[in-house]
N, C-alpha and C positions, 0 to 999 in steps of 0.2 A: 285965788290970786297968789297966796303964798306958794302953792305948788308950782305955778307957772314961773314965778321968780326963781325958785329953786332949780328948775330944769334949765333955765337960761344961764344961771351961774355955772352949772355943770358943763354946758356946751362951751361957754367961754373958756373955762379951765382946760377942757380937752383940746381946743384949738391952740391955746398957748403952749400946751405941752408938746403938741405936734411940731409947732414952729421951732421950739427949743431943740427938739430932736433932730430936725433937719439942719439946723445951724451946727450941731455937734458932729454931723457925719463928715468923714474925711473927703476931701476933694482934691483933684489934680490941679495943676497950674492953670488949666483952662477948663473948669468944670462945665459939663454939658447939661443944660436943663432938660428934665424929662420926668416921666411919671415916677412916683416913689416906688422903691423896690419892696416887694412883699415876699416873705418866705414861701408862700403857697402860690405865687404867681406863675405864669407860663415861662418855659425855658427861654433864655435869651439866645440869639444867634449873632454871628458877626455882622449882620445887617441891623441889629438892634442898637439902641443907644445905651452905652455902658459908661458909667462913671468910675473913678478910681476907688477901688475897695480892696481889702486884703484878700489873698488867696487862702481859702479855708481848706480846699482839697484839690489834688491833681491826680487824675485817673488816666491810665493808659489801657486801651482796648485794641484787640487784634494782634498783639504780639505773641509769637510762638517760639522764636529763637532767642531774641534779645530780652534782657531782664527789664522789668518795669523801672527799677532804680536807675539803670544805665540810661534808659530813654529819657527819664525826667532830668537826669543830670545833663544830658546832651541838649535838652530843650532850653536850659538856662533858667528855668522857673524854680522858685523856692516857695514852700509853704510859708504864709505870713507876709510875703512881699506884696507890693502893690500890683494889682492886675487891671487891665483894660484891653480894649480891642487891639491897640497898637502892640501891647506886650504879648498878647496871644498870637498875633500875626508874626511877630518876630520869632517867637518860639517855634511856630510851624515851619518858618523858613529855615531856621537852623537845623531842624530835623531833616528836611528835604536836602539841604546842602551837605549833610553828613554822608550821603551816598548809600545809606543802609536801607532806604525805603523807596518803594515805588510810588506810594501815595500817603499823604498825611492830611487830615482834616480835624476840626475841633468844634465843640459846642460848649456853652457855659450857661449857668443859671445862678440865681441868688441862693446862698447857703443859709441854713437856719440860724447860723451864728452871726449873720449880717454881712458876710463877704461873698466870694464867688466859689462855686464848684466848677472846675473846668475839666473836660474830658477830651483826650486826643485819640482819634481813631487812626491806626497805622496799618499799612500793608507792607510787610518787610520784603526785601530781596531774599528769596528763599534758599539761595545757594551761597554758602561761605566757604572759602578755600584756606587751607593751611598756608603759613608763611615760612619761607626759608631764606637764608642768607648765604651768599657765595662770593668769595673774593674780597670781602670787606674786613677791616681790622676789628671785628667784633663777632661774637657768636649770637645765635638766636636766643639763647638763655640770657645773654646780656641785654638784648634789645627789647624783648617782650615786656618786661616791667616798665620800661620807659614809655613804650607805646600805650600801655594801659593807663599810665598817668596822664597822657596827653589826650586820649580818646576814651571816654567812658563806655563807648559801645564796643571797643576792641576786646576780644576774648582770646586772642591767639589765632583766630580765623577772621577773614575779611571778605567783602565782595570783590569780584574781579573787575570792577569798573575802573576806567582810567581816572575818574575823579578821585576815588579812594586810593588808588595806587600812587598817584602823584602826591597826594597829601601825606601818605605814609612814608614815601621816599624822602620828603622834606623833613619829616619828624626824625627819621633815621639819621639824616645829615646833622640835625641839631644834637642828637645823642653823640655822634662821632666828634663833632666840634667840642662838646663838653669834655671829651677825653683827649683833646689835642690833635685830632685828625681833621684834615680839610677835604676829605673825599666827597665828591659829588655822587649821588646815588640814583640809579634807574631801576624800575621794576617792570616785570612782564609775567604773563601766564606761561607756565611750562608744563610738560607732561612729566610726572614724577614716577619713580620706580619703587616697588615694594621691596621688602627684605629678601625675597626670593628672586630678585633680579627682573621681575616682570613689571612692565608699565601698567599702572593701575588707576591713577587719579591726577587731577590738576593741582598745582600749587602756584602761589605768587612768589616769584623769585626776585630778590633785591640784590643787585650787583653794582660794581663801580660803573659810573656813567661813561667812563672812558673805554669800557670793555673789560672782559675777563682776561686774565693771563692765559697764554696758550700752553698746551702740553708740549714739552720739549723731549721727554723720555718717559717710558713706562717700564718698571721692573717688577718682578714677582718674587715672593718668598713663600716657602711652604709647599711648593710643587714637587712631586716625585714621579708620578705617572707620566707626566709630560715635562720636559726640561724647561727651566726658567728661560733659557735662550730661545727655545722654540715658541714659547708663549710671547716673549718680547717681540720676536720677529713677526708673529702673526698680527698682533694688535698694532704694531707700529705702522703697518700698511694704511691704517685708517685714523690712528690717534694723533700722530705728529701734526702740530700746528692747529689742532682743534681747541676752541675755548674750553677752559677747565671748569667743570663742575662735577661734583661726585656723581650726580645722576647721569650726566653725560658720559662719564667713564663707565658707569654700570651698564648703560645702553650698549656701549662698544663691547664690553665683556660678554653681554648676553648674545650679541650677534657674532662675535669672533671666537671667543674662548669656550663658552658653554658647549657649542656643538662639537668641539674637539674632544671634550670629556665624554659627552653623550655617545659619541662614536666608539668609545672604548668601554661603555657600560657604566660609566660613573654618572649616575643620575642626580646626585645630590650635591654637586659641587657648589660652594658658596664663596663669597668674598667678604669676610667679616669686617675687614678694616681697609680703608683707602686713605692714604695720607699724601701730602704734597709739601714741597719746599722749593724756594727759588733756585733755579739752576745756576751753577757756578760757571757754566761754559757759554750759554746763550741766554737770550731774553725769553723767559718762560718758566715753567715749573716742572720739576721732576716728580713723577707720581709713582708711589709704591703701593702695590696691591698684595694683600695677604690672601692666600688661597687655602681653603679647606676642601680637599678633594673628596672626602667621604670614602666609600668602599665601592667595589665592583658589584654590579647587579647582573643576574643571569636572566635570559629570556625564557619564558614558558611557552607562549604561543602567540599567534597573530590571528585576529578575527576581524571580519568586516561587519559593521553595524550601522543602523540608521536608515538603510534602504529596504526594499522588499527582499525576500529570500533570493529571488532570481538576480536582482541587482547586486546584492552582496556577493553572490557566487561569481558573477561576471567580473566584479572588481578584484576579488581575490585571485582569479585566474589571470587577469591582465596584469596584476601587480607583480607577479613572478617573484614571490617571496623566496629568499634563499632556503634551500632544503635544510641546511644545518646552521642554526644560529644559537649558539650557546651563550656567547656574550651579548648583552642587550645593546645592539648597535642601532641607535635611533636614526643615524644618517641613512642606513639602508631602508628603514621604514619610511622615512620622508621620500626617498626616491621611489619606493614602491607605491606610495600614495599618489605621487605625480603620474606614474604609469597608469594607475587605475582611473585617475581623473581624465587623462587624455583619451583612454579607451571609451569612457562614457560619452565624452563630447564627440568622438568620431561616430558614435551610434545615434546622434541626433539630440542628445541631452546637452544643449549648448551652455546651460547655466550650471551644469554639474560641478560640485565641489567634493573632493575627497581629501580629507585632512588626516594627519597622523596625530595620535594621542597615545597616552600610556596610563596604565594602572599599576602603581608601584606598591609592592608589599615590603614595607620597611622591616618587618620582623623576619621574613624569609629571605630578604634581599633578592627578590625576583621582580620581573616586569612582564606584564601582559600588554602587548601592543595592540592598538585599535586603528583600523582604517574606517573613519567616520564618513559615511556616504550620504550626501544630499543631492539626489539625482535632479530634482527640478522637473519642469515639463519637457516633453519630447517635441522637438520642432520638425515640421514637415516642409518639404520643398514645394514652392508655389509655381513660379513661372521664370523662364529664362529670356533675357533680352540681349541681343547681340548688335553692337554698333560698330561701324567702320569697315564692314566687309560687303562685298557684292553678294548677290543672291546665291551664287554657287558656293562661295566661301561660307556664308552663314548656314546654308543647308548642311555643309560638311561638318561644321562645328556642332550643330544640333544633333547630328547622328552620333558624334563622338561623346557627347554629354550623356553620362549613364544614369544620373539621378532623375527619376521620373516624378511627375507631380504626385504628391501624396506620400512619397517615400521619406523616411527619416533623413534629415539633412546633416551630413558630416561637417563638423567645424572646419572652416578654411578650405572647403572643397574647391571654390572658385580659383583661389591662388594655386592650389595643387594642379588643377586642370590646365591653367595657362602655362605653368612651368613644364608640363608634359608636351604641350603644343610647341613650345620653343625647343625643347630637347629633341623632339622628333623631327624638327625642321620641316613641318608640313607646308609652310608658306614661305615664299621668297620675299625679301625686302620687308620683313615684318618689323615694325617699329615698336614703340612702347605699348604694352598691354596692361590693362588693369581690370580687376574683378571687384565689384561693389556688391556687398550683401545688404539687403534691406530687411531687417529682422523686426517682425511685428510681435511685440511682447504680449499683446492681448490675444491675438489669434494663434500665436506660435507657428506662424508661416514665414518662410524665408524666400524672398525673391532675389534673383541674382542678375546683375548686368555685367556683360563682358565688353570692354572698350578696346578696340584694335586701332592702332594708329600707324601711319607710315605710307609709303608709296603703295599704289594699288598692287596687291600681292599677286604673284604668279602661283596659281594653285597647282598643287601636286595631287596625285591620287590619294584620297584619304584612306586611313586605316579602316578596318572593319569596325562597325558600330560596337562600342563597349570594350574595345580591345585593351585600352588602358584606363578606362573610366573609373574603375573601382579603386578602393584604397586597401 
């Protein structure tokens, strides 16, 4: 009996201690009744009943680009603060709204210290783009620290989504306002240029919402091989009135000025500095370009590469490379590549590409030019359809058509053939004529339809078969 009484007293004491512990546990304004939390119990999910308890730990999983600290800061959660399902849902929604993630989910469980351990699983947008500033009264170096203070996920690069671009534009407006400027800001994705004037990557460009100032004039300094006036006249053909950005000007320099220098053997021309200032004469900006011409390079040889030995040889022959080329004239090589490509396509290689490239030896100041051949498949002629002529006229046309089924099909042969028909005046009252090519990219077969329109033609004696059919 004493032993039974002792056990009963222990049981009563244990129950009282449990009740006292439950009363001491923190609760939210609307505590939800549920099973007691146990450190070794099963993980809780958003569908579980969760009461208000402190956050003992916050874990981020799945991030590869963004920092864990930045993601936690963007979530709004803090260790030691009160956590519950509503708090976790709000944190998830903030991360999704940031625009840096394709997917965010979470799970939580009781912590050994008596609170919650919460884990967020994130799937980041895997491409971030550099930021640039054009036409605004601030530099990128001015703006970036402010953007980092506003957005813990911003590292100098950002997603190219409209959601993030709009938010960042608003933040830049806040920065400008703090400096006494009332500019409205717009952002968009642009193709940026590298230091060697080549387009290479995308950037997010922030500019005045009213639009960029336009180019009113372009001048050059440092040029000797080509006069500054000639350079000015060449680029003014395309630059005047264009929205001003440095990359935009570099694109125009690449297309208009670089070829002028390459035609004279100057392969390393660069434009180390581009500046602008408001025009004193018209609305717009005057642009000044510093030119570093480099030195003249000599040509060594021209080779064709990329195709079979026979294809390379045919391209070189058709390219008609100048016999004497001491100065490395890249313009002549581009023209030669075009001639080689046209020749390949006239031989039935309709997808052929021949491009000009160069290998520069900066030590010897020489250039080896390359004609890069990509022949592609050979296309064969399939069948000919003739519409709009009588039986005799159609028969005459078929006799004149020189490309036989199974022959390599020359590019544009249908149009060439019809031009010869008109030129020779083989039919009276001949109206519009059209040639349609049906190119099958899988079988590499070309069918051609010739459409003749007009009054019923008065037929003349046809030429001998094949008399002008070839090219």
